[in-house]
C-alpha positions in Angstrom: 19.2 5.0 13.5 15.8 6.2 14.6 17.4 9.1 16.5 18.8 10.4 13.2 15.6 9.8 11.2 13.1 12.4 10.3 9.7 11.7 12.0 6.3 13.1 11.7 6.1 13.9 15.4 6.5 17.6 14.9 2.9 17.2 14.0 0.3 14.7 15.2 0.2 11.2 13.7 -3.2 9.5 13.2 -3.7 5.8 13.4 -7.1 5.0 11.8 -8.7 1.9 13.2 -12.2 0.4 13.5 -13.1 -2.7 15.5 -15.2 -3.7 12.4 -12.2 -4.0 10.1 -12.0 -7.7 11.0 -15.8 -8.2 11.4 -16.4 -10.0 8.1 -14.8 -12.9 6.2 -13.8 -13.8 2.7 -14.0 -17.4 3.8 -11.8 -19.7 5.9 -9.7 -20.9 3.0 -9.3 -17.5 1.2 -5.8 -16.0 1.1 -7.2 -12.7 2.3 -7.8 -13.0 6.0 -9.1 -9.9 7.7 -7.8 -11.2 11.1 -4.5 -9.5 10.2 -6.0 -6.1 11.1 -6.8 -7.2 14.6 -3.4 -8.8 15.0 -1.7 -5.6 13.9 -3.7 -3.5 16.2 -2.9 -5.8 19.2 0.8 -5.8 18.4 0.9 -2.0 18.0 -1.0 -1.6 21.3 1.2 -4.1 23.2 4.3 -2.2 21.9 2.8 1.0 23.5 2.6 2.8 20.2 -0.8 4.3 20.6 -0.4 6.0 23.9 2.4 8.4 23.1 2.2 12.2 22.9 1.2 13.4 19.5 -0.3 10.0 18.6 -4.0 10.1 17.7 -6.1 6.9 17.3 -9.2 7.7 15.3 -12.2 5.7 14.3 -13.8 6.0 10.8 -17.2 5.7 9.3 -18.2 4.0 6.0 -17.7 6.1 2.9 -20.8 7.6 1.4 -22.1 6.1 -1.8 -22.0 9.5 -3.7 -18.3 10.0 -2.9 -17.5 6.7 -4.6 -19.0 7.9 -7.9 -15.9 10.0 -8.5 -14.4 6.7 -9.7 -16.9 3.8 -9.6 -19.9 3.3 -11.8 -23.4 3.5 -10.2 -24.6 0.2 -11.6 -21.6 -1.6 -10.1 -22.2 0.0 -6.7 -25.8 -1.0 -6.8 -24.8 -4.6 -7.6 -22.4 -4.6 -4.8 -25.1 -3.4 -2.4 -27.6 -5.9 -3.6 -25.2 -8.9 -3.5 -24.0 -7.9 -0.1 -27.5 -8.2 1.4 -28.5 -11.4 -0.4 -29.1 -14.5 1.7 -28.2 -16.8 -1.2 -25.0 -17.1 -3.2 -24.7 -14.6 -6.1 -22.3 -14.0 -8.9 -21.8 -11.6 -11.8 -18.6 -12.2 -13.6 -19.0 -9.1 -15.7 -18.4 -7.2 -12.5 -15.8 -9.6 -11.2 -18.1 -10.8 -8.4 -18.6 -14.3 -7.1 -15.5 -16.2 -8.2 -12.8 -17.6 -5.9 -10.8 -14.4 -6.1 -13.5 -12.0 -5.2 -16.2 -13.9 -3.3 -19.6 -12.5 -2.4 -20.2 -12.7 1.3 -22.7 -11.1 3.8 -21.7 -7.5 4.5 -19.2 -7.4 1.6 -20.2 -3.9 0.5 -20.4 -2.5 4.0 -16.9 -3.9 4.8 -15.5 -2.3 1.6 -17.2 1.0 2.5 -15.6 1.0 5.9 -12.1 0.5 4.5 -12.7 3.2 2.0 -14.0 5.4 4.8 -10.8 4.8 6.7 -8.7 6.1 3.8 -11.0 9.2 3.5 -10.5 9.8 7.2 -6.7 9.5 6.9 -6.8 12.0 4.1 -8.9 14.4 6.2 -6.5 14.0 9.1 -3.6 15.3 7.1 -5.4 17.9 5.1 -7.8 19.3 7.7 -6.4 18.3 11.1 -2.7 19.0 10.4 -1.4 15.5 11.0 2.0 14.8 9.5 0.9 11.3 8.7 -2.2 9.2 8.9 -2.1 5.4 8.5 -5.1 3.3 7.5 -3.9 -0.3 7.3 -7.3 -1.4 6.0 -6.9 0.6 2.8 -4.8 0.1 -0.3 -7.2 -1.9 -2.5 -5.4 -0.9 -5.7 -6.9 -3.4 -8.1 -10.6 -2.3 -7.9 -11.7 -1.0 -11.3 -14.6 1.5 -12.0 -17.0 -1.4 -12.6 -15.2 -4.6 -11.6 -13.8 -6.2 -8.5 -10.3 -7.5 -8.9 -7.5 -8.9 -6.8 -9.5 -9.1 -3.6 -10.5 -5.4 -4.1 -14.1 -4.2 -4.4 -13.7 -0.4 -3.9 -10.6 1.6 -4.9 -10.1 3.6 -1.7 -6.9 5.2 -2.9 -8.4 6.6 -6.1 -11.5 7.9 -4.3 -9.4 9.6 -1.7 -7.0 11.0 -4.3 -9.9 12.4 -6.3 -11.0 14.2 -3.2 -7.6 15.7 -2.9 -7.6 16.8 -6.5 -10.9 18.4 -5.9 -9.2 20.6 -3.4 -6.7 21.7 -6.0 -3.9 19.6 -4.6 -1.3 17.7 -6.6 -0.6 14.1 -5.4 2.2 11.6 -5.6 1.1 8.0 -5.2 3.9 5.4 -4.4 3.0 1.7 -4.3 5.4 -0.9 -2.9 3.0 -3.8 -2.8 4.3 -6.9 -4.5 1.5 -6.6 -7.1 1.3 -3.7 -9.5 -1.1 -0.9 -8.6 -2.9 -1.3 -11.9 -6.3 0.4 -11.3 -4.7 3.5 -9.6 -2.4 3.8 -12.7 -5.4 3.5 -15.0 -7.2 6.2 -13.2 -4.5 8.8 -13.8 -2.8 7.5 -16.9 -3.7 10.8 -18.8 -3.0 13.2 -15.9 0.0 15.2 -14.9 -1.6 16.1 -11.5 -0.9 12.7 -10.1 2.5 11.0 -10.2 2.1 7.2 -9.8 5.1 5.1 -9.0 4.8 1.3 -8.5 7.6 -1.0 -7.4 6.4 -4.6 -7.8 7.0 -8.1 -9.1 7.1 -8.3 -12.9 3.7 -8.9 -14.5 5.2 -11.3 -17.1 3.8 -14.3 -15.3 2.3 -12.6 -12.2 -1.0 -10.9 -11.4 -2.2 -8.5 -12.6 0.0 -8.9 -15.6 0.6 -5.2 -16.0 3.1 -2.6 -14.8 5.8 -2.9 -17.4 8.5 -0.3 -17.5 7.2 0.9 -20.9 3.9 2.0 -19.4 4.6 5.7 -19.0 1.3 7.5 -19.3 -0.5 9.1 -22.2 -1.0 12.6 -23.5 -0.6 15.1 -20.7 0.2 12.2 -18.4 3.2 10.9 -20.3 6.1 10.6 -17.9 3.8 10.7 -14.8 3.3 6.9 -14.7 6.4 5.1 -13.5 6.8 1.3 -13.0 9.8 -0.6 -11.8 9.1 -4.3 -12.2 11.3 -6.7 -10.3 12.3 -10.3 -11.2 11.2 -13.0 -8.9 13.5 -13.3 -5.8 14.5 -9.6 -5.9 15.7 -8.7 -2.4 16.4 -5.7 -0.2 19.3 -4.5 -2.3 17.3 -4.5 -5.5 14.5 -2.6 -3.7 16.9 0.0 -2.2 18.5 0.7 -5.6 15.1 1.3 -7.3 13.9 3.4 -4.4 16.9 5.7 -4.2 17.4 6.1 -8.0 13.8 6.4 -9.1 11.3 7.1 -6.2 13.3 9.7 -4.3 14.4 11.9 -7.1 11.0 11.9 -8.8 9.2 12.8 -5.6 11.5 15.7 -5.1 11.2 16.9 -8.7 7.4 16.5 -8.9 6.9 18.4 -5.6 3.4 17.2 -4.7 1.2 18.8 -2.1 0.3 15.4 -0.6 1.9 12.0 -0.6 -0.2 8.8 -0.7 1.5 5.4 -0.4 0.4 1.8 -0.5 2.5 -0.3 1.8 1.4 -3.9 1.0 3.3 -6.4 3.1 3.3 -9.2 0.5 6.8 -8.5 -0.7 8.3 -10.3 2.3 10.2 -13.5 1.6 7.8 -15.8 3.4 4.6 -14.5 1.8 2.7 -17.4 0.3 1.4 -15.7 -2.9 4.5 -13.8 -4.1 8.1 -14.5 -5.0 10.0 -11.4 -3.8 12.5 -11.7 -1.0 12.3 -8.4 1.0 12.8 -8.3 4.7 11.2 -5.7 7.0 14.2 -3.6 6.4 12.8 -2.5 3.0 9.7 -1.2 4.7 11.7 0.8 7.3 13.9 2.2 4.5 10.9 3.4 2.6 9.2 4.9 5.6 12.3 6.9 6.5 12.5 8.2 2.9 8.8 9.2 2.9 9.3 11.0 6.2 12.2 12.9 4.8 10.0 14.5 2.2 8.1 16.2 5.0 5.0 16.0 2.9 1.5 15.5 4.4 1.3 11.7 4.1 -1.6 9.3 3.7 -0.3 5.8 4.3 -2.4 2.7 3.4 -2.0 -1.0 3.9 -2.6 -3.4 1.0 -1.6 -7.0 0.4 0.0 -9.4 2.8 -1.1 -13.0 3.0 0.9 -14.2 6.0 -1.0 -12.6 8.9 2.0 -12.4 11.2 4.1 -10.8 8.4 1.4 -8.1 7.9 1.3 -7.4 11.6 5.0 -7.2 12.0 5.5 -5.0 8.9 2.8 -2.5 9.7 3.8 -2.3 13.4 7.3 -1.5 12.3 6.0 1.0 9.8 3.9 2.8 12.5 6.8 2.8 15.0 9.0 4.4 12.3 6.4 7.0 11.5 6.2 8.2 15.0 9.9 7.9 15.7 9.7 5.4 18.5 12.4 2.6 18.8 11.1 -0.9 19.2 12.8 -4.2 20.0 13.8 -6.6 17.3 11.7 -9.3 19.1 8.0 -9.7 19.4 6.6 -8.8 22.8 5.7 -11.7 25.0 1.9 -11.7 25.0 1.7 -11.2 21.2 4.4 -13.8 20.6 2.5 -16.4 22.5 -0.7 -15.8 20.4 1.3 -15.5 17.2 2.8 -18.9 17.7 -0.6 -20.4 17.4 -0.6 -19.3 13.8 3.2 -19.8 13.2 5.2 -21.8 15.7 8.4 -20.1 14.5 7.1 -16.6 15.2 9.6 -14.7 17.4 11.1 -11.7 15.7 9.4 -8.4 15.1 12.3 -7.2 12.8 13.8 -9.6 10.3 17.4 -10.4 10.2 19.2 -9.2 7.0 19.0 -11.7 4.2 20.1 -11.7 0.6 18.8 -13.6 -2.4 20.7 -16.5 -3.9 23.6 -15.1 -6.0 22.1 -16.5 -9.3 18.7 -14.9 -8.5 20.3 -11.7 -7.5 22.3 -11.5 -10.7 19.2 -12.0 -12.8 17.3 -9.4 -10.8 20.1 -6.9 -10.9 20.5 -7.2 -14.7 16.8 -6.6 -15.2 16.8 -3.7 -12.8 19.6 -2.0 -14.5 17.7 -2.1 -17.8 14.6 -0.6 -16.2 16.5 2.1 -14.4 18.4 3.1 -17.6 15.1 3.2 -19.5 13.3 5.4 -16.9 16.3 7.7 -16.5 16.4 8.2 -20.3 12.6 8.5 -20.9 11.1 10.0 -17.7 13.8 12.0 -16.0 14.1 14.7 -18.6 10.4 15.4 -18.3 10.9 16.2 -14.7 14.1 18.2 -15.2 16.3 15.3 -13.9 19.4 13.6 -15.4 20.5 10.1 -14.8 21.4 9.2 -11.3 18.8 11.6 -9.8 20.7 14.8 -10.4 19.1 18.0 -11.6 
């Protein structure tokens, strides 16, 4: 119950939002629809989750070019800027720009800078302003490489922000529960023991970005600080909970970071059109409660989510949980009416419990047990843990 859960409300909670988050467009037929940010904001506002004591709504400014150079190459940034201002269609496939996945559109670079600025502001809120948690739903672009757009991601806001935290002498844990593997964040810290990266995602065997296998453990000083739990298609809440409790929670406790950064992509929900996982919103609430229990300064980011109503529902529940405010299981009336224009079946804020088909669950469980045993054998001893999460 919420009354029993740890919340961040002993310190302020910052919700980062700009009216320009949905001011651009990947195209009407593109899976990534920025309208989801406006929908989430409207739902959160209608639920009364921005006008409570201790809640701070903050705007953000675009990230400065020079800050991006902690991860991105200058030639790539210059190309992004040039293409963003062009009146004619442009493409450069060496940089991953101009294909169906990563279209070039007017204001592309400015939009990406704003999302990255939101994540930098979230980090500033927890490090400088004393907030327990800061949430930028317009962040979490975990596929952007140093000189290549990928997976709808142009700038890697998570890496840029984490690099800023490292520059302050802080150690960081990054946990990614998006349905897609957080590949570029992993790559950025594959050799480092100052950042623990954990990604729970659909297996890359036949799924983008085709990485994130359990054997990817880091290199050199970073060996044991990269952790992946790939799930079979149709993995459900029970699979997620087992992985979270047996891997994420003990490793976070053992690593003891100064700051927690999470990517909370909403594309793991059963009805997402691009993925094959079968979470309900219960998995997101479980994760949020566990993150709060660490009592770490927490920078929370959005990510994937290709059903707009799913994204709004998930992130509204995430925010309600962060601030410790109970909400109804049903969508509020005004939002429900507008949501039904996009999905006539829209009605619930919180999903009913649902399990995968027994055959799908059995396959997912068998694969999960292999992954958990492998990680407990290879990674846990590095962090002073034994199998099952014990010290």
